[in-house]
C-alpha positions, -999 to +999 in steps of 0.1 A: +105+824-087+077+804-071+042+808-085+012+806-062-017+787-075-051+797-061-075+768-057-112+773-059-131+760-029-147+727-036-184+731-041-212+706-046-214+693-081-248+705-093-250+677-119-244+650-093-270+665-070-295+669-098-289+634-110-296+619-076-327+641-071-340+631-105-334+594-099-351+597-065-382+615-079-385+589-107-382+560-083-409+575-061-431+582-091-427+546-103-433+532-068-398+516-068-378+533-040-356+503-037-341+512-071-320+537-050-296+514-031-294+516+006-257+524+003-263+554-020-290+567+003-268+563+033-240+582+016-263+610+006-280+613+040-246+612+058-232+640+037-264+661+040-266+656+077-230+666+083-233+697+061-266+707+077-253+703+112-221+723+104-242+751+089-266+752+119-237+753+143-221+781+124-251+802+115-278+792+140-312+777+135-320+798+104-309+771+081-340+753+066-334+716+061-359+716+031-382+740+014-416+744+029-441+719+015-415+697-001-419+668+024-448+657+044-450+655+082-450+617+079-419+617+058-402+641+082-410+620+113-401+587+097-367+601+087-361+617+120-370+585+139-347+565+117-318+590+124-326+589+161-324+551+162-293+550+140-275+575+163-286+554+194-304+584+209-336+584+230-363+610+233-347+624+265-315+631+245-336+647+217-356+669+241-324+683+256-310+691+221-343+704+208-345+730+236-308+740+238-301+777+232-281+787+201-244+786+206-244+759+233-228+726+223 
């Protein structure tokens, strides 16, 4: 007789997320953002961007990328510009995506 084993869906490990967030907050408080390696930051941003995009495509634009007031306008634009450059996009490309109706890919 074969037994079926149910596997729980993988979820984010809260401890790992909390550890990174704590390390980032402490680095910013100390004025030492370079204590977070570029590689670690790239891994976290890559994963976060992929999950965010998948959620938006599945649920629409009601997915908030961060809680209100948790980042400044400058931090938002600096990050967005870095992502735009890294993805080799231009402002025309961004304008098309910014105004696209929900459900259009």
